[in-house]
N, C-alpha and C positions, 0 to 999 in steps of 0.2 A: 463909364467903360466896360465896368463887367457882362451887364445887362447885350450890351451889344457882341460881344464877345460871344456869351451865351447864347446868344440866336443864332451870329451866322452860322458855330459850332456847329451847332444844329441841321439848321439847312444841308449844310456839307456834307452832314450825314444822311438823310436822306437822298440827296442828289447823286451820294455813289454808290447808290443800289435800285436805280431805276431801272426801272427791266427792259428790254430790248422789245418793240411793236409799233406796226407800222401808224408812222404820224402824216398827217396831210399839212395842208395849209393851218403858218405860223398865225397868233394874236400876242402881240405884246402889251401886256397891260403894264399899267400904275396903278395901284390902287391904291387910298386912305380911307382908314375904317374907323371912326371914333366913336368909344359911348362914354354916352354922356349920362350918370347918376343921377336927381334931380332931390331938393327937399330932403336933406337927410335928417334923419333925426336927433335933434340935440340927446347927447348923451351918450350917441352911436359908441359900442366897444370895436365889433369890426367889421368893415364891407371886404366884402371881396368882390368880385367882376374876372368871370370869364369871358374868351371873344376864344371864336371858332380859326382856328390855327391849319391853315392848308398845307401840305403835306406838298412836295413833289413826287411824281410816281410816271409810269408808262407814258403819259400823256399829254402830260404839264410840270414846268419848274419854276420853281417860287425862289427867290435867292432874294440880295439888300433889303435886310428887314430892319426897321429901326422905330421902336417904341419911345411913344413919350410918358411917363405913367407916371404919376405924385409918390409915387412908392415900388419899391424893386418889383421889374414885371420876369418872370422866368414862364418855360413850355412847358407842359406835364404830359406824356403820354398816358392813354390809357389800353392794355392790350388785350382787353376782349372784343374790341371791334379796329381797333389799331388807330383810333383818333386822335388826336393833339389839341393841345385850347395852349390859349396863353390865360395867365394865373395872375390874380391883382392884389393883393392884401396890403389892406389901410386899415393901423391902428387909431384906434379913438380919434376920428376922423372932426377938425374943427370945422371944415367948409359946409356951407350949405352945397355946394354940386361938384363934381369929380370928374372931369374925363380921363379916359387911355386911349389915346392914338397911334393905332399901330400903321406905319406902310411902308407897303412894300413894290418890287416888281414882279411880273409873273410871263411865263411865256404856255403861251394856249395852241394845244395843236389839235387836229382836227385826228378823229380818233378810225382808221380805217381796217375796219376787220373784213375782209373776205372767208365764210363760213364754208365751208363744203361738207356737208352733209354726212356723207360718206369717212370722214376724219374723225367724226365726232364719236368717241366712245361710250361705251357704257361707266356708270361708277361704282367698281367693284372693290371689293373690300373690303377693310374697318371705313367707317363714314363716320362715326366717332367725333370725328372736327370738326366736321359741318355740321354737329346739333343747334349749334346755334342761332343757324338757318334755319333750320329745317321745323323748329319746337316755336308755339304759343309763346308771349307775352303778352302783357296787360294792351297793348296796342295793336296787338294782332289775333284778331281771331280766326284758328282755324274751324268754322261754324258748319253746320251739318249744310246749310248752304256751299257751303266753300268746298264740302268733299263731293257731295252731290256735284257742282259742277267736274273737281279733276276726274269725277268714277268715268263722267258720259265721256270727257275727254280720250281717256284714256283706252276707252272700247278698239279704239280703229287706230288708233296707232301706238305701234309696239317698239322704236327703238325710240332712243335718249333723244335723238334727235327731233322725233317727229312729235315728240310729248309737248318740248320748249316752244316748236314753235304753235303746237295746237295750242296752248295757253295764252303768245304772244298775240294769235288772230281770232280767240276767242276777246281779251280783254281790247281790243280793237277794233272788234266789230260790234261789242254788247254796251263801249261804257262814249257816250257822250259828253265834248268836253264845254263844260255847264259851271257857268259859276255864280248865277244865281240863283238854284235851289239851295233851297236852306240847309247848314251841315254840312258844306263843301270843303274842302281845304286838311281833313282832323285824320284821312286817310283810315278812317272808319269802313270798315268791308264791311258787317253786315248793310252797313246803309247801299255800302258801291253794288251789292247784287241785289237791292230790293231800288232802288232810284235809276243808277244802273247812271248818272249823270258823276262829273265832279272835274277837280281839279287835276292836275301832274301826281301828286300826292294821293289820292283816292285810285289815280290809274293805275301807281305802280305798287299801293299796297295788295291791291289786287292781284295784279298779277305772281308778287310775292306769298300772301297766304293760298292760293290755287296749285303755286308750284312746291309749297310747304307742305299740301295734301297727297300732291303727288310723289313725294321725295326728292323732288330736284330742290339742293341750295339754290336759293335768291335772297338777295339785300340790298336795301334803298340806297339812293346816294343820293345825298346833298350837296350840293352848286347854290355858289351864286351866280344868280340869270344875270346877262349882259344885252341892251337892246338886240334884239335878231338882225343880221344884215345891215348893221349902222358899221361908221368908222365915228369914234367920238374925240377931236380933237381938244375938246374941253372937259372937265368933268364932270358927268352926267349918276343921276341915280342907280345902280342897281339893286336887283330883287332877288328874291328865291327862287330855284325850281327840284325839282326831285327827280332820278331818274331810276333806274333795276340794273343789276349787272346780277349774271347768271352764271352758274358754273356750266360749262361748258370741256368736258374728258377730252384731255390733247390740243384744248385751248385755253384753259382754266377761268381765269372769269372775262367773262364777254357784255359789254354794254347795250341796252339798250335804250327806247327813250320814244315809246307808245304811246304819250299824248305830245309831242312835238310833232310827232307822225300823222296823227290827227287831226290834229292844228293846222297839216299841210306846211311845215317848215321844210321835210324833205322827204320824200316817200316812204311807204311803209318798208322796201326794201333796206334803202339805205338805214333806218333806224333798228333795224336788225343785227347790232354787229358795233354797229360807225355812229360816231356821233360829234356835231355840228362842234366849232371853236368856242363859240358864243360863252360859256362857261367856265369856273374857276368851283375844280371840285374840293370842299371842304372837310367831306366827314362819309361816316357808313351806319347805316343799321337802324333799328328802333327799341325802343326801350333803353336808352342813349342814360351812362356812368359817366358824370364828369370826372376831371382828375385837375386837383384834386378832386375826390369825392364830398360833389352837395350831400346839406343833411337835407335838401328837401329831397322830393320824388322824382323817379329815373322821369327825362325828357322822352317826349316824342321821338322825337327828328335829333341830329345836330341842324339846329337854328345857327339863319344868320343875325339872328336876332343876339345881344347880347344876354349872359343869365347871370341874375347880382342876389346875394345874397345879405341881409342885413342883423348882423347877430345869429346867426343857422337859420333863418326866415325868410323864404324867395323872399324880392321886393321885387316891384312893378312900376318903379316912378324911374321908370327906365329909356332910353330914346339913343336911338344909332343918326350917326351919319356917314355913311356909306357911296364910295363913289367911287369911279373910274373914269381915267380916257387910254386911245392907244397910244401906245410909243411910235410906231409906226409911221403917226403922220409926224410928228415932232424930228424922230431920225430925218428924214424924206427934204425937209426943208434944211436943215442942217449941211445936208449934201452939195 
């Protein structure tokens, strides 16, 4: 009983602070996430499990969250990027396998933002609050190649809007969506500069790094990826997708999705500020510290994968079953 009351109260806290925004069509989701920890060693003293915990925001509402866990589950918020995680700690587990299941409903809207260049201001005043999104970390290298790209792009683009659009256009024009070349999918900016191929993580890591070199705050966004353009009356698999947000003065954080534009899921113009609703956002940032903090190194991104430690050491014999179905189909049949 305590678990359920705690989770509902936290969701109410988030949903009561959803910012106003232009919302397009809605997609009503029923999501089921099961983390499976396998072959748990004998004499394990402490087993810790972290799952991504999606929050309500201006483009989505998450509610009716229920957790089935062998030990009490709690939700923890980390203040650096503002991510939340479901956390389960099992002391002296006797089972060889442990499962944690989280069910919830979500309403995801299209994000519809029409950016007027003349309304975008300049980033003036104290920008130390954006330091996190401008500096390098172990996963984001603002190297000489990135700095050269930024310098070249900034020469002929004077306003803040022009600079952001130039970086967006550069990544779109120079990157090829390709998951065959070795090394894709890590967000290795050096590789992106030379190979110029990769997936969504590589596209948006390059954008974020060049933006940082140009003094423009940007942050990667982690999402559950739903089968594009489909209605799922029965549970089907959910993937992972990385997009990016950029700070536009007078607008705030604005979403971009260059890889989806490149793949033809929508126009290049649409994905500069707007998003489809075949996703559910689960977190922000690179070089991620969980909450409570993990003993292992920081993570590249907020992943759709469970993260597990046994006695303070990362544990890899972990699987997940992450599925969703569209509630709108079920509701239509009931009418």
